[in-house]
C-alpha positions in Angstrom: 112.3 122.5 7.0 113.0 122.6 10.7 115.0 125.4 12.2 116.2 125.1 15.8 117.6 128.1 17.5 119.3 128.2 20.9 117.3 125.3 22.2 117.7 124.6 26.0 116.1 122.0 28.2 116.9 121.8 31.8 115.6 119.7 34.7 116.1 120.2 38.4 119.5 118.5 38.6 120.6 118.2 34.9 120.6 120.2 31.7 120.8 117.8 28.8 120.4 120.5 26.1 122.3 123.7 26.7 122.3 125.6 23.4 121.3 123.7 20.3 121.0 125.5 16.9 120.7 123.5 13.7 118.7 123.4 10.5 117.1 120.1 9.3 116.3 120.1 5.7 113.3 118.5 4.0 114.1 114.9 3.2 117.1 114.6 5.6 117.6 111.2 7.2 119.5 112.0 10.4 120.9 109.5 12.8 121.5 110.9 16.3 124.3 109.1 18.2 126.3 109.6 21.3 126.8 108.3 24.9 123.9 107.7 27.2 122.7 110.8 29.0 123.7 113.3 26.4 120.2 114.5 25.5 119.5 112.5 22.3 115.9 111.4 23.3 115.3 114.8 24.9 116.2 116.5 21.6 113.7 114.6 19.5 111.0 114.8 22.1 111.5 118.6 22.2 111.1 118.7 18.4 107.5 117.5 18.6 106.9 119.2 22.0 106.5 116.0 24.0 109.1 117.8 26.2 108.6 121.6 26.5 111.9 123.4 25.9 113.1 125.7 28.7 114.0 128.3 26.1 114.8 128.7 22.5 112.8 128.3 19.3 111.7 125.5 17.1 110.4 126.6 13.7 108.7 124.1 11.4 107.9 125.2 7.8 108.0 128.8 9.0 105.8 128.4 12.0 107.3 128.7 15.5 105.8 125.8 17.4 107.4 126.9 20.6 105.4 130.2 20.6 102.5 130.7 23.0 99.1 129.7 21.7 100.5 127.2 19.2 98.1 124.3 18.5 100.3 121.5 19.6 97.9 118.8 18.5 98.0 120.2 15.0 101.8 120.3 15.0 102.0 116.7 16.1 99.9 115.6 13.1 102.9 116.6 11.0 105.3 114.6 13.1 105.1 110.9 13.8 106.8 109.4 16.8 108.0 105.8 17.1 109.0 104.9 20.7 111.2 102.3 22.3 108.2 100.6 23.9 105.7 100.4 21.0 102.8 102.0 22.9 100.1 100.0 21.2 96.7 99.8 22.6 96.4 96.2 24.0 92.6 96.1 23.9 92.5 96.9 20.1 93.4 94.7 17.2 96.4 95.6 15.1 94.2 97.1 12.3 92.2 99.0 14.9 95.4 100.5 16.3 96.2 101.9 12.9 92.7 103.2 12.2 92.1 105.0 15.5 94.1 108.3 15.0 93.2 108.8 11.3 89.5 108.5 12.1 89.7 110.7 15.3 92.1 113.4 14.1 92.0 113.4 10.3 88.3 112.6 10.2 88.7 109.8 7.7 85.9 107.3 7.2 86.2 103.9 8.7 86.6 102.4 5.3 89.4 104.9 4.3 91.2 104.2 7.5 90.9 100.5 7.1 92.1 100.5 3.5 95.1 102.7 4.4 95.9 100.6 7.4 95.9 97.3 5.5 98.1 98.9 2.8 100.6 99.9 5.5 100.5 96.5 7.2 101.2 94.9 3.9 104.2 97.3 3.4 105.7 96.2 6.8 104.9 92.5 6.1 102.1 92.1 8.7 98.9 92.1 6.7 98.1 88.6 8.1 98.2 90.0 11.6 95.5 92.6 11.1 93.0 90.9 13.4 95.6 89.9 16.1 96.0 91.7 19.3 99.4 93.2 20.3 100.1 90.6 23.0 100.0 87.9 20.3 102.9 89.5 18.5 106.7 89.3 18.9 108.6 92.4 19.9 109.8 93.0 16.3 106.2 92.6 15.0 104.9 95.1 17.5 107.5 97.7 16.5 106.7 97.2 12.8 103.0 97.8 13.7 104.0 100.9 15.6 105.9 102.2 12.5 102.8 101.5 10.4 100.6 103.3 12.9 102.8 106.3 12.7 102.7 106.3 8.9 98.9 106.1 9.0 98.8 109.8 9.9 101.0 110.6 6.8 103.4 112.7 8.8 105.9 115.0 7.1 108.6 114.2 9.8 109.2 110.9 11.5 111.0 110.7 14.8 112.3 107.4 16.0 113.6 107.0 19.6 115.9 104.0 19.8 113.4 101.9 17.8 115.3 98.6 18.2 116.7 99.0 21.8 113.9 97.0 23.5 114.1 94.1 21.0 115.7 90.7 21.2 118.8 90.8 18.9 117.1 88.3 16.6 114.3 90.8 15.9 116.4 93.9 15.3 117.0 93.2 11.6 113.3 93.0 10.7 112.6 96.4 12.1 115.8 97.9 10.6 114.7 96.6 7.2 111.4 98.5 7.5 113.2 101.7 8.6 115.8 101.3 5.8 113.0 101.1 3.2 111.2 104.0 4.8 114.4 106.1 4.6 114.1 105.9 0.8 110.6 107.5 0.8 111.7 111.1 0.8 110.3 111.9 4.3 112.3 113.7 6.8 113.5 111.3 9.5 115.4 111.7 12.7 116.5 108.5 14.4 118.1 108.1 17.8 120.1 104.9 17.6 123.1 103.0 19.1 123.5 100.8 16.0 126.4 102.4 14.3 126.4 100.3 11.1 122.7 100.9 10.7 123.1 104.7 11.2 125.9 104.7 8.6 123.8 102.8 6.1 120.6 104.8 6.1 121.6 108.4 6.9 122.7 111.4 4.9 123.6 113.2 8.1 124.7 112.1 11.5 124.5 114.2 14.7 127.0 113.2 17.5 125.6 114.6 20.7 127.7 115.4 23.7 128.5 118.3 26.1 124.9 119.6 26.0 124.3 119.7 22.3 125.2 118.6 18.8 128.9 118.3 19.3 129.5 117.3 15.6 127.3 117.3 12.5 128.4 115.6 9.3 127.9 113.0 6.7 128.2 109.4 7.7 131.6 109.3 6.0 132.8 112.4 7.9 131.6 111.2 11.3 132.5 107.5 11.1 135.7 107.7 9.0 137.3 111.0 9.8 135.6 112.8 12.7 137.0 116.3 13.3 136.5 116.5 17.0 138.1 114.5 19.8 135.0 113.2 21.7 133.5 112.1 18.4 136.7 110.2 17.6 136.8 108.5 21.0 133.1 107.4 20.8 133.3 106.1 17.2 136.5 104.1 17.9 135.1 102.9 21.3 138.2 104.3 23.1 138.4 104.1 26.9 140.3 107.1 28.2 142.4 107.7 31.2 143.5 111.3 32.0 145.7 112.8 34.7 147.7 116.1 35.2 151.0 116.0 37.1 151.8 119.5 38.3 154.3 119.0 41.1 157.5 117.1 41.8 155.7 116.0 45.0 152.8 114.5 43.0 151.1 111.5 44.6 152.5 108.8 42.3 151.2 105.9 44.5 147.6 107.2 44.1 148.3 107.8 40.4 149.5 104.3 39.9 146.4 102.9 41.7 144.1 104.9 39.4 145.9 103.7 36.4 145.7 100.1 37.6 142.0 100.5 38.1 141.6 101.8 34.6 143.6 99.0 33.1 141.7 96.3 35.1 138.3 97.8 34.2 139.1 97.5 30.5 140.5 94.0 30.7 143.9 94.9 29.5 146.0 91.7 29.4 148.9 91.4 31.9 151.7 91.9 29.4 150.3 95.0 27.8 149.3 96.3 31.3 153.0 96.0 32.4 154.2 97.8 29.2 151.7 100.7 29.7 152.7 101.2 33.4 156.4 101.0 32.5 156.1 103.5 29.6 154.4 106.0 31.8 156.8 105.6 34.7 159.9 105.9 32.6 158.7 108.9 30.5 157.2 110.9 33.4 159.3 110.0 36.4 162.6 109.3 34.9 162.8 111.6 31.9 160.4 114.6 32.2 160.3 115.4 35.9 164.0 115.8 36.3 164.0 118.2 33.3 161.5 120.8 34.8 161.5 122.6 38.1 157.8 123.3 37.8 156.3 120.5 35.8 152.9 120.6 34.1 152.4 117.2 32.5 149.1 116.0 31.0 148.8 112.3 30.4 146.1 110.9 28.2 145.9 107.1 27.6 143.4 105.7 25.1 142.8 102.0 25.0 140.7 100.3 22.3 139.2 97.0 23.5 138.3 96.2 19.8 141.9 96.3 18.7 143.7 95.7 22.0 145.7 98.8 21.2 146.9 101.6 23.5 148.1 105.1 22.7 149.6 107.2 25.4 149.6 110.9 24.5 151.7 113.1 26.9 151.9 116.9 26.7 154.1 119.1 28.8 154.7 122.8 29.0 158.1 124.6 28.9 160.9 124.9 26.5 161.2 122.4 23.7 162.5 119.1 25.1 162.7 116.1 22.8 162.8 113.0 25.0 165.5 111.6 22.7 167.8 114.2 24.0 167.5 113.0 27.6 170.7 112.2 29.5 168.9 109.2 31.0 169.8 106.7 28.3 168.6 103.7 30.3 165.2 105.1 30.9 164.9 106.0 27.2 165.9 102.4 26.2 163.4 100.9 28.6 160.7 103.3 27.2 161.5 102.3 23.6 161.3 98.6 24.6 157.6 99.1 25.4 156.6 100.9 22.2 156.1 100.0 18.6 156.3 103.7 17.7 157.2 107.0 19.5 156.7 110.5 18.0 157.8 113.8 19.5 156.5 117.2 18.3 156.4 120.8 19.5 153.6 123.3 18.8 153.3 125.8 21.7 153.9 122.8 24.0 155.7 119.5 23.9 153.9 116.4 22.7 154.9 112.8 22.9 152.8 110.0 21.4 153.6 106.4 22.4 151.9 103.5 20.7 152.3 100.6 23.0 153.3 97.2 21.6 150.4 94.7 21.7 
C-alpha cells in the first residue's frame, strides 16, 4: 500500500503538485489522465523519488520513503519505472540489458539473470531478439524490452510514464497488449497515459489530474461515463470552452465579439453554426438580459465539441428570477429560438439559461 499525504512539488516558476493526498491499494491498476502540464509525470516520479518532493509524505508499506536517511536505492528496487524514451543501454545486447540490474543490485548469478531474462523476453514476444542491440529494434520492440527489463527486478509497483507516446501509431498496440496482460498479474501499476480507451480497458481506478492535484478519483465507469466534476467532464468529452463575464451596460461588445470569433475560428466551427452561436449570444445578452437589469452580472460559458459538432451555451445571471420567455422583446426571443434545438431556464440562487445550438 502507498499512502501519499499533502504531497507538494514546486519549481522556480511553477507548482505542478500543490497538495496531493491519496491511498493506492495493493493490486490497484491506476491510469493517470489529464491535460498537459498538470503534474502527471511529476506525480509518479515523486512516488519513486526520481523527483524529490518539496513537502509532504510518501509511505510505502509502512515506511516513509520521504524521511531523511531513507535508502532510496532500496526503495527503487520495489518500484519499476518504464519511461517514454526506453532508456536502454545501446552498447549492450537485449538480454544483457535485462541481466545487468538483477546481477548488480539483487546479486543474482549470471545464469539466474539470463534464465529470468529469457523468460521475460518470451513473455513480451521478443525471445528471438535476445542477442540484438537496441538500435536494431523498432520503437515498439524497444519499449517491450524496457518493460521486460523493469520486470526483471520483480518490483512490487510498476510506474509507466506515457509508455506509448514516443511510438509510431502502428506500434502502439503491441506495447498496449503487453501492458494489458501485465495488468492482470496482480501487481500495483500506475500508468500515465493519453490513450483514453486503453485507460478505460485496463484500470480499476482513474485519476484525473488538474488544478495542482488529483482533481477527481473514480472507477473508469465513473470518470468516463459520469464524471462528477466540471473540468473532468470537459476533458473527457473533449470540450473547447469560451468564458466571459459581462458586468456593465457599457461592456466592450466589439472586443467580446472579436474574442468569440477567434474561439469559433480556432475550433473550426462551420460558418452556419458560427452564425447561430453569435446570434444566440447577441439576442439573449444584448436584447433580452441587459435591458432587464440596471447592474448586470452575466456569465457566458460556451462549450463546443469538435467530435459531435455540437455547442452548448450556458448563461447565468444574478438578480431576481427572470425567465427569458417572459421578455417583452418577442422578436429577440423568436430569433433566439430559431438558433436553438432546445432552451432551458432554471433558477437556483441565480438565473440559468442553457441553449443547445442547432447543428
